Structure formats: structure tokens, C-alpha cells
C-alpha positions as CSV (number, residue, x, y, z in Angstrom):
1,M,0.0,0.0,0.0
2,N,1.5,3.3,-1.0
3,R,1.3,6.6,1.1
4,N,-1.7,7.9,-0.9
5,Q,-3.7,4.8,-0.3
6,A,-2.9,4.9,3.4
7,G,-3.9,8.6,3.5
8,R,-7.2,7.8,1.9
9,G,-7.8,5.0,4.4
10,W,-7.3,7.3,7.3
11,R,-9.5,10.0,5.7
12,S,-12.4,7.6,5.2
13,K,-12.2,6.4,8.8
14,A,-11.9,9.9,10.1
15,V,-14.9,11.0,8.0
16,A,-16.9,8.0,9.3
17,F,-15.9,8.8,12.8
18,L,-16.9,12.5,12.4
19,V,-20.3,11.6,10.9
20,S,-21.0,9.1,13.6
21,T,-20.1,11.3,16.5
22,T,-22.2,14.1,15.0
23,A,-25.2,11.8,14.3
24,A,-25.0,10.4,17.8
25,G,-24.9,13.9,19.3
26,L,-27.8,15.2,17.2
27,A,-30.0,12.2,18.1
28,T,-29.1,12.4,21.8
29,G,-29.7,16.1,21.9
30,F,-33.0,15.8,20.1
31,L,-34.2,13.2,22.5
32,L,-33.1,15.3,25.5
33,G,-34.7,18.4,24.1
34,A,-37.9,16.5,23.5
35,A,-37.9,15.2,27.1
36,G,-37.2,18.7,28.4
37,S,-40.2,20.0,26.4
38,V,-42.6,18.2,28.6
39,L,-41.2,20.0,31.7
40,T,-42.7,23.3,32.7
41,L,-40.6,26.4,32.4
42,E,-40.6,26.7,36.2
43,A,-39.2,23.1,36.5
44,R,-36.5,23.8,34.0
45,V,-35.5,27.1,35.7
46,A,-35.4,25.3,39.1
47,A,-33.3,22.5,37.7
48,A,-31.0,25.1,36.0
49,S,-30.7,26.9,39.4
50,V,-29.7,23.8,41.2
51,L,-27.2,22.7,38.5
52,A,-25.7,26.2,38.4
53,L,-25.0,26.1,42.1
54,L,-23.6,22.6,41.8
55,A,-21.3,23.8,38.9
56,I,-20.1,26.6,41.1
57,V,-19.3,24.3,44.0
58,V,-17.6,21.7,41.8
59,G,-15.6,24.3,39.9
60,V,-14.4,26.0,43.1
61,F,-13.5,22.7,44.7
62,E,-11.6,21.5,41.6
63,L,-9.7,24.7,41.3
64,A,-8.9,25.3,45.0
65,V,-8.9,22.0,46.7
66,R,-8.5,18.9,44.6
67,P,-10.0,17.2,41.5
68,V,-13.4,15.7,42.0
69,P,-13.9,12.4,40.0
70,P,-16.9,12.9,37.7
71,L,-19.9,10.5,38.0
72,Q,-19.6,8.3,35.0
73,C,-19.5,4.8,33.4
74,D,-15.7,5.1,33.5
75,R,-15.0,2.6,30.7
76,E,-13.3,2.6,27.3
77,T,-15.1,1.4,24.2
78,P,-14.8,-2.4,23.9
79,Q,-11.5,-3.6,22.3
80,A,-13.5,-6.2,20.4
81,W,-14.8,-3.4,18.2
82,L,-11.3,-3.0,16.8
83,H,-11.6,-6.5,15.2
84,T,-14.7,-5.5,13.1
85,G,-12.6,-3.6,10.6
86,G,-11.3,0.0,10.6
87,L,-14.4,1.6,9.0
88,S,-16.9,-0.3,11.1
89,W,-14.9,0.5,14.3
90,A,-14.9,4.2,13.3
91,V,-18.7,4.2,13.0
92,V,-19.5,2.2,16.2
93,N,-16.8,4.0,18.3
94,G,-18.0,7.3,16.9
95,L,-21.6,6.6,17.9
96,A,-20.5,5.7,21.5
97,L,-18.3,8.7,21.9
98,G,-20.7,11.1,20.2
99,C,-23.3,10.2,22.9
100,G,-20.6,10.6,25.5
101,A,-22.5,9.0,28.4
102,T,-21.6,5.4,27.6
103,T,-17.8,6.0,28.0
104,R,-15.3,7.7,30.2
105,V,-16.1,11.4,30.9
106,G,-12.9,13.4,31.6
107,F,-14.3,16.6,33.1
108,W,-17.4,17.8,34.9
109,L,-17.8,20.4,32.2
110,W,-19.1,17.7,29.9
111,Y,-22.4,17.5,31.9
112,V,-23.3,21.0,30.7
113,V,-24.0,19.4,27.2
114,P,-26.8,17.0,28.3
115,A,-28.1,19.4,30.9
116,A,-28.4,22.3,28.4
117,S,-29.9,20.0,25.8
118,L,-32.6,18.9,28.3
119,L,-33.3,22.2,30.0
120,V,-33.6,24.2,26.7
121,G,-36.8,22.3,26.2
122,T,-36.7,22.3,22.4
123,P,-35.7,19.2,20.4
124,A,-34.1,21.2,17.6
125,V,-32.0,23.3,19.9
126,G,-31.1,20.3,22.1
127,A,-29.9,18.6,18.9
128,A,-27.9,21.6,17.9
129,I,-26.2,21.8,21.4
130,Y,-25.4,18.1,21.6
131,G,-24.7,17.8,17.9
132,T,-22.1,20.5,18.2
133,Y,-20.4,18.4,21.0
134,G,-20.5,15.3,18.8
135,F,-19.0,17.3,15.9
136,V,-16.2,18.8,17.9
137,R,-15.5,15.4,19.5
138,G,-15.3,13.9,16.0
139,L,-12.9,16.6,14.8
140,G,-10.4,15.4,17.4
141,A,-9.6,12.4,15.2
142,W,-8.8,14.7,12.3
143,G,-6.5,16.8,14.6
144,I,-4.6,13.7,15.8
145,V,-4.3,12.2,12.3
146,A,-3.2,15.6,10.8
147,A,-0.6,16.1,13.5
148,G,0.8,12.6,13.0
149,L,1.0,13.1,9.2
150,M,2.6,16.5,9.5
151,L,5.1,15.6,12.2
152,G,5.6,11.9,11.5
153,P,8.0,12.1,8.5
154,K,10.0,14.9,10.0
155,R,10.4,13.8,13.6
156,E,9.2,10.2,13.6
157,V,6.3,11.0,15.8
158,S,3.6,8.3,16.0
159,L,-0.1,8.6,16.8
160,D,0.7,7.0,20.2
161,D,3.3,9.8,20.9
162,I,0.6,12.4,20.2
163,A,-1.9,10.6,22.4
164,L,0.7,10.5,25.3
165,W,1.5,14.2,24.8
166,L,-2.2,15.0,25.1
167,L,-2.5,12.8,28.2
168,R,0.4,14.5,29.9
169,R,-1.5,17.8,29.6
170,Q,-4.6,16.5,31.3
171,P,-4.0,18.5,34.6
172,A,-3.9,21.7,32.6
173,A,-7.0,20.7,30.6
174,R,-8.8,19.8,33.9
175,G,-8.0,23.2,35.4
176,M,-9.3,25.0,32.3
177,A,-12.5,22.9,32.3
178,A,-13.0,23.6,36.0
179,G,-12.6,27.3,35.3
180,Q,-15.1,27.2,32.5
181,L,-17.5,25.2,34.6
182,L,-17.3,27.8,37.4
183,A,-17.8,30.7,35.0
184,L,-20.7,29.0,33.3
185,G,-22.3,28.2,36.7
186,L,-22.0,31.8,37.7
187,L,-23.5,33.0,34.5
188,V,-26.4,30.7,34.7
189,A,-27.0,31.6,38.4
190,I,-27.1,35.2,37.4
191,A,-29.4,34.6,34.4
192,V,-31.9,32.6,36.4
193,G,-31.7,34.9,39.4
194,V,-30.3,32.5,42.0
């Protein structure tokens, strides 16, 4: 297989992954928005108030005291999916990661996505919120592949090297996510009049 064929293989898998993460996000957000539409405005405002206060507490605690492990499934996607073929794995893995709730969640900030999709109370807007999450999550594959292709021939950097580089920066990412969670909690608290 020449370099052009390998590049096309990566691109087709990255496209499949991006489409799958986006589709899973759109569907999940639509369902959450539809569920939220049956709640009264008062119930949604009350829930937003409680969640805003929780976001403030968790954000402050993470920034000033110590990391708080998020509530989550805390699992990777099954390794068996890798044996179904590259394109199939990209689709199934993309669906799981685009939904987000079925796999490991790295930061409390992620919970803003399903909460906002539910509390907005509109299926289309819920789909737009969660679909954006799925799309951005799917773009990560393109970033890693592009970095590997750009740096690989020059510095012999593998995709594993890039993944390890990203993992070593998790404390900084966790701090940024906690700061964003705190700021968002404060903004929502102000908006709903807590």
C-alpha cells in the first residue's frame, strides 16, 4: 500500500468517525430536548438553578482543593470493536463517543452538554447543542491524524506519541475545564436569578 492509499484509508475512517459522533450527538440532543419540552418552564428554571449552584461548588472545589472524580461509566469502548474492521470500528466507536454518556467522561464540564440539551426544552436546539459536542469530539480524530501526518515524517512521531503528549497535559485541561464550569455556573446563576 502506498502513502496515498494509506492517507485515503485514514481519511475515510476519520470521515466515518466524524459523521458518527455528530449523528449520535444530534440524536441524543434531540431526545433530551424532547424530554425537556414536557417539563414546565418553572421546573426547567429550578433545575438550572440547582445545576448552576452545583457547577459553582464543583468548579471551586476542583480549582482550589482537589480534583473531583466525575460521575460516569468510566470505561473505554470495547476492544472487540477493533476487530470488526477499521471503517466499522470508526462508526461504532463514533456513535458511542458522540453520545458521551456510555464511555469515560474526563471533566465535569461535559455535563453541561446534556443538561443544556434537556433544559432548553426544544428538540431542535437540544440537537444543535449536543450535535455540536459530537461534531467537535469527532474533529479530534482529524487533529490527531493531521498532527501525525505533518510531524511523523520529520520527527518520527507516532499517533501514540501524540496521544501520550495529550494525556500529559490533562491536569492543565482539567483546570481549564473547571474554570469554564465555574464561569458557566456563575453566568447561569445570574441569568436565572439565584
